[in-house]
DSSP file (Angstrom, degrees, kcal/mol; ACC not computed):
  #  RESIDUE AA STRUCTURE BP1 BP2  ACC     N-H-->O    O-->H-N    N-H-->O    O-->H-N    TCO  KAPPA ALPHA  PHI   PSI    X-CA   Y-CA   Z-CA
    1    1 A M              0   0    0      0, 0.0     2,-0.3     0, 0.0   103,-0.2   0.000 360.0 360.0 360.0 147.1    9.9   -5.2  181.7
    2    2 A A  E     -A  103   0A   0    101,-2.6   101,-2.4   103,-0.0     2,-0.4  -0.889 360.0-146.3-117.0 146.8   11.3   -2.2  180.1
    3    3 A T  E     -A  102   0A   0     -2,-0.3     2,-0.6    99,-0.2    99,-0.2  -0.951   5.7-161.8-119.4 135.3   14.6   -2.0  178.3
    4    4 A I  E     -A  101   0A   0     97,-3.3    97,-2.5    -2,-0.4     2,-0.5  -0.970  14.4-173.4-111.6 122.5   17.0    0.8  178.0
    5    5 A Y  E     +A  100   0A   0     -2,-0.6     2,-0.4    95,-0.2    95,-0.2  -0.950  11.0 161.3-117.1 123.5   19.5    0.5  175.1
    6    6 A R  E     +A   99   0A   0     93,-2.3    93,-3.1    -2,-0.5     2,-0.3  -1.000   8.1 177.8-140.0 144.1   22.3    2.9  174.6
    7    7 A E  E     -A   98   0A   0     -2,-0.4     2,-0.4    91,-0.2    91,-0.2  -0.994   7.3-166.6-145.6 156.8   25.5    2.6  172.6
    8    8 A V  E     -A   97   0A   0     89,-1.8    89,-2.7    -2,-0.3     2,-0.5  -1.000  16.9-137.7-140.6 133.2   28.4    4.9  171.8
    9    9 A K  E     -A   96   0A   0     -2,-0.4    87,-0.3    87,-0.2    -2,-0.0  -0.795  27.4-168.1 -88.4 130.8   31.3    4.6  169.2
   10   10 A L  E     -A   95   0A   0     85,-3.2    85,-2.2    -2,-0.5     2,-2.1  -0.958  28.4-118.4-125.3 144.2   34.6    5.6  170.7
   11   11 A P  S    S+     0   0    0      0, 0.0     2,-0.3     0, 0.0    83,-0.1  -0.466  83.1  80.8 -80.3  71.5   38.0    6.3  169.0
   12   12 A M  S    S-     0   0    0     -2,-2.1    -2,-0.2    83,-0.1   115,-0.0  -0.954  87.7 -82.6-163.2 164.9   40.0    3.5  170.5
   13   13 A S     >  -     0   0    0     -2,-0.3     4,-2.1     1,-0.1     5,-0.2  -0.305  36.2-117.6 -74.5 158.3   40.5   -0.2  169.8
   14   14 A A  H  > S+     0   0    0     80,-0.4     4,-2.3     1,-0.2     5,-0.2   0.841 117.0  56.6 -65.7 -32.3   37.9   -2.7  171.2
   15   15 A D  H  > S+     0   0    0      2,-0.2     4,-2.6     1,-0.2    -1,-0.2   0.970 107.4  46.7 -63.8 -51.9   40.9   -4.2  173.3
   16   16 A D  H  > S+     0   0    0      1,-0.2     4,-0.7     2,-0.2    -2,-0.2   0.856 113.5  47.8 -64.1 -35.7   41.6   -0.9  174.9
   17   17 A L  H >X S+     0   0    0     -4,-2.1     4,-2.5     2,-0.2     3,-0.9   0.911 111.4  51.4 -64.9 -43.5   38.0   -0.2  175.7
   18   18 A W  H 3X S+     0   0    0     -4,-2.3     4,-2.9     1,-0.2    -2,-0.2   0.899 100.4  61.6 -59.9 -39.6   37.7   -3.7  177.1
   19   19 A A  H 3< S+     0   0    0     -4,-2.6     4,-0.3     1,-0.2    -1,-0.2   0.788 110.9  42.5 -58.1 -27.0   40.8   -3.2  179.3
   20   20 A M  H X< S+     0   0    0     -3,-0.9     3,-1.1    -4,-0.7    -2,-0.2   0.918 114.8  47.5 -84.5 -50.1   38.8   -0.4  181.0
   21   21 A I  H 3< S+     0   0    0     -4,-2.5    -2,-0.2     1,-0.3    -3,-0.2   0.840 105.1  59.2 -62.5 -34.9   35.4   -2.1  181.2
   22   22 A T  T 3< S+     0   0    0     -4,-2.9     2,-1.7    -5,-0.2    -1,-0.3   0.659  83.5  82.0 -71.7 -15.9   36.7   -5.3  182.6
   23   23 A R    X   +     0   0    0     -3,-1.1     3,-2.4    -4,-0.3    -1,-0.2  -0.609  61.1 173.5 -87.7  78.7   38.2   -3.6  185.7
   24   24 A V  G >  S+     0   0    0     -2,-1.7     3,-0.7     1,-0.3    -1,-0.2   0.731  70.0  58.8 -66.7 -21.8   34.8   -3.7  187.3
   25   25 A G  G 3  S+     0   0    0      1,-0.2    -1,-0.3    -3,-0.2    14,-0.1   0.499 106.1  51.0 -87.1  -1.3   36.2   -2.3  190.7
   26   26 A E  G X>  +     0   0    0     -3,-2.4     3,-1.7    -6,-0.2     4,-0.5  -0.111  63.5 131.9-125.8  38.3   37.4    0.8  188.9
   27   27 A V  H X>  +     0   0    0     -3,-0.7     4,-2.8     1,-0.3     3,-0.6   0.704  63.2  71.2 -64.3 -20.5   34.4    1.9  187.1
   28   28 A Q  H 34 S+     0   0    0      1,-0.2    -1,-0.3     2,-0.2     6,-0.2   0.783  93.1  57.4 -69.2 -27.4   34.8    5.5  188.3
   29   29 A K  H <4 S+     0   0    0     -3,-1.7    -1,-0.2     1,-0.1    -2,-0.2   0.776 116.6  32.7 -74.6 -23.6   37.8    5.8  186.1
   30   30 A F  H << S+     0   0    0     -3,-0.6    -2,-0.2    -4,-0.5    -1,-0.1   0.877 115.5  55.8 -93.2 -47.5   35.8    5.0  183.0
   31   31 A M    ><  -     0   0    0     -4,-2.8     3,-2.0     1,-0.1    -1,-0.2  -0.813  66.0-157.6 -98.4 103.4   32.3    6.5  183.9
   32   32 A P  T 3  S+     0   0    0      0, 0.0    -1,-0.1     0, 0.0    87,-0.1   0.746  88.6  63.4 -57.1 -25.4   32.5   10.3  184.8
   33   33 A M  T 3  S+     0   0    0     86,-0.1    16,-1.9     1,-0.1     2,-0.5   0.512  90.7  78.3 -79.1  -1.3   29.2   10.1  186.8
   34   34 A I  E <   +B   48   0A   0     -3,-2.0    14,-0.3    14,-0.2    -3,-0.1  -0.949  54.2 179.0-110.0 113.3   30.7    7.8  189.2
   35   35 A T  E     +     0   0A   0     12,-2.0     2,-0.3    -2,-0.5    13,-0.2   0.723  66.3  15.4 -90.7 -29.4   32.9    9.3  191.8
   36   36 A E  E     +B   47   0A   0     11,-1.4    11,-2.1     2,-0.0     2,-0.3  -0.983  59.4 176.4-145.8 155.0   34.0    6.3  194.0
   37   37 A C  E     -B   46   0A   0     -2,-0.3     2,-0.3     9,-0.2     9,-0.2  -0.971   3.0-179.7-156.7 143.4   33.8    2.5  193.6
   38   38 A R  E     -B   45   0A   0      7,-1.7     7,-2.6    -2,-0.3     2,-0.5  -0.988  15.4-144.8-144.5 144.5   35.0   -0.4  195.6
   39   39 A L  E     +B   44   0A   0     -2,-0.3     2,-0.4     5,-0.2     5,-0.2  -0.919  13.7 179.6-111.0 131.0   34.7   -4.1  195.0
   40   40 A E  E >   -B   43   0A   0      3,-3.0     3,-1.6    -2,-0.5     2,-0.5  -0.820  69.9 -55.8-127.8  95.9   34.2   -6.7  197.6
   41   41 A G  T 3  S-     0   0    0     -2,-0.4     0, 0.0     1,-0.2     0, 0.0  -0.639 121.0 -22.1  59.9-117.0   34.1  -10.2  196.0
   42   42 A D  T 3  S+     0   0    0     -2,-0.5    16,-3.0    -3,-0.1     2,-0.5   0.293 119.4 101.0-104.0   8.4   31.3   -9.9  193.4
   43   43 A Q  E <   -BC  40  57A   0     -3,-1.6    -3,-3.0    14,-0.2     2,-0.4  -0.817  53.9-167.3 -95.3 130.9   29.7   -6.9  195.2
   44   44 A R  E     -BC  39  56A   0     12,-3.1    12,-3.0    -2,-0.5     2,-0.5  -0.953   3.1-164.2-115.5 135.3   30.4   -3.4  193.7
   45   45 A F  E     -BC  38  55A   0     -7,-2.6    -7,-1.7    -2,-0.4     2,-0.4  -0.981  12.8-176.5-123.6 124.2   29.6   -0.3  195.7
   46   46 A C  E     -BC  37  54A   0      8,-2.3     8,-2.8    -2,-0.5     2,-0.5  -0.926  18.9-151.3-125.4 138.2   29.5    2.9  193.7
   47   47 A T  E     -BC  36  53A   0    -11,-2.1   -12,-2.0    -2,-0.4   -11,-1.4  -0.970  21.6-143.3-108.5 128.9   28.9    6.6  194.7
   48   48 A M  E >   -B   34   0A   0      4,-3.0     3,-1.9    -2,-0.5   -14,-0.2  -0.321  28.7-100.1 -87.0 166.8   27.4    8.7  192.1
   49   49 A A  T 3  S+     0   0    0    -16,-1.9   -15,-0.1     1,-0.3    -1,-0.1   0.783 123.3  54.1 -60.9 -31.8   28.3   12.5  191.4
   50   50 A D  T 3  S-     0   0    0    -17,-0.3    -1,-0.3     2,-0.1     3,-0.1   0.281 123.0-104.4 -92.0  18.3   25.1   13.5  193.3
   51   51 A G  S <  S+     0   0    0     -3,-1.9    -2,-0.1     1,-0.3    -1,-0.0   0.205  76.6 136.5  94.1 -13.7   26.1   11.6  196.4
   52   52 A S        -     0   0    0     -5,-0.1    -4,-3.0     1,-0.1     2,-0.3  -0.255  43.9-139.2 -67.6 157.8   23.6    8.7  195.8
   53   53 A K  E     -C   47   0A   0     -6,-0.2     2,-0.4    -3,-0.1    -6,-0.2  -0.907  14.4-166.3-123.1 146.6   24.9    5.2  196.4
   54   54 A L  E     -C   46   0A   0     -8,-2.8    -8,-2.3    -2,-0.3     2,-0.5  -0.980   8.1-157.1-125.7 145.4   24.4    1.9  194.5
   55   55 A K  E     -CD  45  74A   0     19,-2.8    18,-3.0    -2,-0.4    19,-1.7  -0.990  22.6-179.4-115.6 131.0   25.2   -1.6  195.4
   56   56 A E  E     -CD  44  72A   0    -12,-3.0   -12,-3.1    -2,-0.5     2,-0.5  -0.894  25.0-139.7-128.0 156.2   25.6   -4.0  192.6
   57   57 A K  E     -CD  43  71A   0     14,-2.9    14,-2.0    -2,-0.3     2,-0.8  -0.968  21.6-135.4-114.1 128.8   26.3   -7.7  192.1
   58   58 A I  E     + D   0  70A   0    -16,-3.0    12,-0.3    -2,-0.5     3,-0.1  -0.783  24.2 180.0 -83.6 111.7   28.7   -8.5  189.2
   59   59 A L  E     -     0   0A   0     10,-2.0     2,-0.3    -2,-0.8    11,-0.2   0.816  62.1  -0.3 -83.8 -34.9   27.1  -11.5  187.4
   60   60 A S  E     - D   0  69A   0      9,-1.6     9,-2.4     2,-0.0    -1,-0.3  -0.982  42.4-170.6-158.1 145.6   29.7  -12.1  184.6
   61   61 A N  E     - D   0  68A   0     -2,-0.3     2,-0.7     7,-0.2     7,-0.2  -0.747  24.7-176.5-136.7  82.0   32.9  -10.7  183.4
   62   62 A D  E  >> - D   0  67A   0      5,-2.9     5,-2.0    -2,-0.3     4,-1.2  -0.753  17.5-175.7 -97.9 106.6   33.4  -12.4  180.2
   63   63 A S  T  45S+     0   0    0     -2,-0.7    -1,-0.2     3,-0.2     5,-0.1   0.826  84.5  57.0 -76.2 -30.4   36.7  -11.7  178.4
   64   64 A E  T  45S+     0   0    0      1,-0.2    -1,-0.2     3,-0.1    -2,-0.0   0.969 118.5  31.0 -55.6 -55.0   35.7  -13.8  175.3
   65   65 A L  T  45S-     0   0    0      2,-0.2    23,-0.2    24,-0.0    -2,-0.2   0.587 102.6-130.0 -82.1  -9.9   32.6  -11.8  174.7
   66   66 A K  T  <5 +     0   0    0     -4,-1.2    22,-2.8     1,-0.2     2,-0.4   0.962  63.6 135.3  58.5  50.5   34.0   -8.6  176.1
   67   67 A R  E   < -DE  62  87A   0     -5,-2.0    -5,-2.9    20,-0.2     2,-0.4  -0.999  43.1-164.1-144.7 133.5   30.9   -8.3  178.2
   68   68 A V  E     -DE  61  86A   0     18,-2.4    18,-3.2    -2,-0.4     2,-0.4  -0.941  11.4-166.7-110.2 131.6   30.2   -7.4  181.8
   69   69 A A  E     +DE  60  85A   0     -9,-2.4   -10,-2.0    -2,-0.4    -9,-1.6  -0.960  16.2 160.7-120.5 142.4   26.8   -8.2  183.3
   70   70 A Y  E     -DE  58  84A   0     14,-2.5    14,-2.6    -2,-0.4     2,-0.4  -0.984  25.5-145.7-155.4 156.8   25.6   -6.8  186.6
   71   71 A T  E     -D   57   0A   0    -14,-2.0   -14,-2.9    -2,-0.3     2,-0.5  -0.997  20.7-125.8-130.5 137.6   22.5   -6.2  188.7
   72   72 A I  E     +D   56   0A   0     -2,-0.4   -16,-0.3   -16,-0.2     3,-0.1  -0.687  27.2 175.4 -76.4 124.1   21.7   -3.4  191.0
   73   73 A T  E     +     0   0A   0    -18,-3.0     2,-0.3    -2,-0.5   -17,-0.2   0.591  69.2  24.0-108.4 -12.7   20.7   -4.7  194.4
   74   74 A D  E    S+D   55   0A   0    -19,-1.7   -19,-2.8     4,-0.0    -1,-0.3  -0.918  73.6 139.5-150.0 131.2   20.3   -1.5  196.3
   75   75 A A        -     0   0    0      2,-0.3   -21,-0.1    -2,-0.3     4,-0.1  -0.977  62.6-101.1-160.8 164.4   19.6    2.0  194.9
   76   76 A P  S    S+     0   0    0      0, 0.0   -22,-0.1     0, 0.0   -24,-0.0   0.283 100.4  83.7 -80.0  19.7   17.8    5.1  195.5
   77   77 A F  S    S-     0   0    0      2,-0.0     2,-1.8    35,-0.0    -2,-0.3  -0.929  89.2-117.5-119.0 143.8   15.3    3.9  192.8
   78   78 A P        +     0   0    0      0, 0.0     2,-0.2     0, 0.0    30,-0.1  -0.400  46.4 176.5 -84.9  61.3   12.4    1.5  193.7
   79   79 A F        +     0   0    0     -2,-1.8     3,-0.1     1,-0.2    -4,-0.1  -0.428  26.6 179.4 -58.9 129.5   13.6   -1.4  191.4
   80   80 A E  S    S+     0   0    0     24,-3.3     2,-0.3     1,-0.4    -1,-0.2   0.627  83.2   7.2 -94.7 -22.6   11.6   -4.6  191.5
   81   81 A F  E     + F   0 104A   0     23,-1.8    23,-1.8    24,-0.1    -1,-0.4  -0.984  65.8 171.6-152.0 138.7   14.1   -6.0  188.8
   82   82 A H  E     + F   0 103A   0     -2,-0.3     2,-0.3    21,-0.2    21,-0.2  -0.916   5.7 160.2-152.8 127.6   17.3   -4.7  187.3
   83   83 A S  E     + F   0 102A   0     19,-2.3    19,-3.0    -2,-0.3     2,-0.3  -0.980  13.2 172.4-145.7 136.9   19.8   -6.5  185.0
   84   84 A A  E     -EF  70 101A   0    -14,-2.6   -14,-2.5    -2,-0.3     2,-0.3  -0.958  13.2-167.9-141.4 160.1   22.3   -4.8  182.8
   85   85 A S  E     -EF  69 100A   0     15,-2.1    15,-2.5    -2,-0.3     2,-0.5  -0.999  10.0-156.0-147.5 149.6   25.3   -5.5  180.6
   86   86 A M  E     -EF  68  99A   0    -18,-3.2   -18,-2.4    -2,-0.3     2,-0.4  -0.997  19.9-175.7-122.7 131.9   28.0   -3.6  178.9
   87   87 A Q  E     -EF  67  98A   0     11,-3.1    11,-3.0    -2,-0.5     2,-0.5  -0.976  17.4-143.0-129.0 136.9   29.6   -5.2  175.8
   88   88 A V  E     - F   0  97A   0    -22,-2.8     2,-0.4    -2,-0.4     9,-0.2  -0.849  20.0-174.6 -97.2 130.8   32.5   -4.0  173.6
   89   89 A V  E     - F   0  96A   0      7,-2.4     7,-2.4    -2,-0.5     2,-0.1  -0.974  28.0-114.3-128.4 140.9   32.3   -4.6  170.0
   90   90 A E  E     - F   0  95A   0     -2,-0.4     5,-0.2     5,-0.2     2,-0.1  -0.496  27.6-176.2 -71.6 145.8   34.9   -3.9  167.2
   91   91 A N  E >   - F   0  94A   0      3,-2.4     3,-2.2     1,-0.3     2,-0.4  -0.658  60.9 -73.4-141.1  75.7   33.8   -1.2  164.8
   92   92 A G  T 3  S-     0   0    0      1,-0.3    -1,-0.3    -2,-0.1     0, 0.0  -0.542 112.2 -17.6  62.4-122.8   36.6   -1.2  162.3
   93   93 A D  T 3  S+     0   0    0     -2,-0.4    -1,-0.3    -3,-0.1     2,-0.1   0.399 135.6  69.2 -88.4   2.3   39.7    0.5  164.1
   94   94 A K  E <  S- F   0  91A   0     -3,-2.2    -3,-2.4   -83,-0.1   -80,-0.4  -0.425  79.4-122.0-111.2-174.0   37.3    1.9  166.7
   95   95 A A  E     -AF  10  90A   0    -85,-2.2   -85,-3.2    -5,-0.2     2,-0.4  -0.916  10.0-151.3-129.2 153.5   35.1    0.3  169.5
   96   96 A R  E     -AF   9  89A   0     -7,-2.4    -7,-2.4    -2,-0.3     2,-0.6  -0.999   9.3-151.6-125.2 127.1   31.4    0.4  170.1
   97   97 A L  E     -AF   8  88A   0    -89,-2.7   -89,-1.8    -2,-0.4     2,-0.5  -0.891   9.3-165.1-103.7 120.8   30.1    0.2  173.7
   98   98 A I  E     -AF   7  87A   0    -11,-3.0   -11,-3.1    -2,-0.6     2,-0.5  -0.937   4.5-173.2-112.3 122.4   26.6   -1.4  174.0
   99   99 A W  E     -AF   6  86A   0    -93,-3.1   -93,-2.3    -2,-0.5     2,-0.5  -0.964   5.6-178.7-121.0 113.9   24.9   -0.9  177.4
  100  100 A I  E     -AF   5  85A   0    -15,-2.5   -15,-2.1    -2,-0.5     2,-0.4  -0.960   1.6-178.8-116.6 128.9   21.6   -2.7  177.8
  101  101 A T  E     -AF   4  84A   0    -97,-2.5   -97,-3.3    -2,-0.5     2,-0.4  -0.993  11.6-164.0-131.6 132.8   19.5   -2.5  180.9
  102  102 A D  E     +AF   3  83A   0    -19,-3.0   -19,-2.3    -2,-0.4     2,-0.3  -0.925  21.6 172.7-108.2 132.7   16.1   -4.3  181.8
  103  103 A I  E     -AF   2  82A   0   -101,-2.4  -101,-2.6    -2,-0.4   -21,-0.2  -0.967  20.4-121.3-143.1 154.6   14.1   -2.9  184.7
  104  104 A K  E    S+ F   0  81A   0    -23,-1.8   -24,-3.3    -2,-0.3   -23,-1.8  -0.972  85.0  48.3-134.5 141.5   10.8   -3.3  186.4
  105  105 A P  S >  S-     0   0    0      0, 0.0     3,-1.9     0, 0.0     4,-0.2   0.536  74.9-145.3 -78.7 154.8    8.6   -1.5  187.0
  106  106 A D  G >  S+     0   0    0      1,-0.3     3,-1.7     2,-0.2     4,-0.3   0.770  92.6  70.9 -56.6 -32.0    8.3   -0.1  183.5
  107  107 A G  G 3  S+     0   0    0      1,-0.3     4,-0.5     2,-0.1     3,-0.4   0.624  83.3  71.3 -65.6 -15.9    7.3    3.3  184.8
  108  108 A L  G <> S+     0   0    0     -3,-1.9     4,-2.5     1,-0.2    -1,-0.3   0.639  78.8  81.1 -78.1 -14.8   10.8    4.0  186.1
  109  109 A V  H <> S+     0   0    0     -3,-1.7     4,-3.2     1,-0.2    -1,-0.2   0.920  84.4  55.0 -56.8 -50.2   12.2    4.3  182.5
  110  110 A D  H  4 S+     0   0    0     -3,-0.4    -1,-0.2    -4,-0.3    -2,-0.2   0.874 115.5  40.2 -56.2 -42.3   11.1    7.9  182.0
  111  111 A G  H  4 S+     0   0    0     -4,-0.5     4,-0.3    -3,-0.3    -1,-0.2   0.879 122.9  38.5 -76.1 -38.7   13.0    8.9  185.2
  112  112 A I  H >X S+     0   0    0     -4,-2.5     4,-1.4     1,-0.2     3,-1.3   0.826  96.6  74.6 -88.9 -32.7   16.1    6.7  184.7
  113  113 A A  H 3X S+     0   0    0     -4,-3.2     4,-2.4    -5,-0.3     5,-0.2   0.882  92.5  58.0 -51.4 -45.9   16.7    6.9  180.9
  114  114 A P  H 3> S+     0   0    0      0, 0.0     4,-2.0     0, 0.0    -1,-0.3   0.822 101.3  56.0 -59.4 -26.9   18.1   10.5  181.2
  115  115 A L  H <> S+     0   0    0     -3,-1.3     4,-2.8    -4,-0.3    -2,-0.2   0.951 108.6  47.1 -65.6 -48.2   20.8    9.2  183.6
  116  116 A F  H  X S+     0   0    0     -4,-1.4     4,-2.9     1,-0.2     5,-0.3   0.936 110.5  52.4 -62.4 -42.2   21.9    6.7  180.9
  117  117 A D  H  X S+     0   0    0     -4,-2.4     4,-2.3     1,-0.2     5,-0.2   0.923 112.8  45.4 -60.2 -41.3   21.9    9.5  178.3
  118  118 A Q  H  X S+     0   0    0     -4,-2.0     4,-2.1    -5,-0.2    -1,-0.2   0.907 114.1  49.0 -71.9 -41.3   24.2   11.6  180.6
  119  119 A A  H  X S+     0   0    0     -4,-2.8     4,-2.2     2,-0.2     5,-0.2   0.974 113.5  45.5 -60.8 -55.6   26.5    8.6  181.4
  120  120 A I  H  X S+     0   0    0     -4,-2.9     4,-2.6     1,-0.3    -2,-0.2   0.880 114.1  48.4 -62.0 -39.8   26.9    7.8  177.8
  121  121 A E  H  X S+     0   0    0     -4,-2.3     4,-2.8    -5,-0.3     5,-0.3   0.889 109.4  53.2 -63.9 -39.2   27.5   11.4  176.8
  122  122 A G  H  X S+     0   0    0     -4,-2.1     4,-1.9    -5,-0.2    -2,-0.2   0.896 111.3  46.3 -69.4 -35.6   30.0   11.8  179.6
  123  123 A V  H  X S+     0   0    0     -4,-2.2     4,-2.1     2,-0.2    -2,-0.2   0.917 112.7  50.9 -67.9 -44.9   31.9    8.7  178.2
  124  124 A R  H  X S+     0   0    0     -4,-2.6     4,-0.8    -5,-0.2    -2,-0.2   0.948 113.9  43.8 -55.2 -52.6   31.7   10.0  174.7
  125  125 A V  H  < S+     0   0    0     -4,-2.8     3,-0.5     1,-0.2    -1,-0.2   0.895 112.8  51.5 -60.6 -42.1   33.1   13.4  175.7
  126  126 A K  H  < S+     0   0    0     -4,-1.9    -1,-0.2    -5,-0.3    -2,-0.2   0.865 120.2  32.4 -67.7 -35.8   35.8   12.0  177.9
  127  127 A Y  H  <        0   0    0     -4,-2.1    -1,-0.2     1,-0.2    -2,-0.2   0.292 360.0 360.0-112.9  13.1   37.2    9.6  175.2
  128  128 A S     <        0   0    0     -4,-0.8    -1,-0.2    -3,-0.5    -2,-0.1   0.437 360.0 360.0 -98.3 360.0   36.6   11.6  171.9
């Protein structure tokens, strides 16, 4: 299993960042590379800027830890396994977003990691 770890510091409070992350059915408002999103129970359906579609299952939305965990169940990538979390951590008067994703097969990392870089950079630019 391979892990993709990304983090970004943002000039807002942890509570303000968490208010965006916890609204899992509105991820397109936070993440610029997602253009549409809808939530049906614990299933999230996202359309990416390139038109590709993701189906995800929300595993946890923990307000105490300020952490959302999810898994992609259908995607244009041949995942054998996918599990991810986004967690908000206080960083003085700012917030830090930590995004950790575990995937199989390991060989997908080289193709997928640049998408995470684009996503994190898009968030940084949008909120800085």
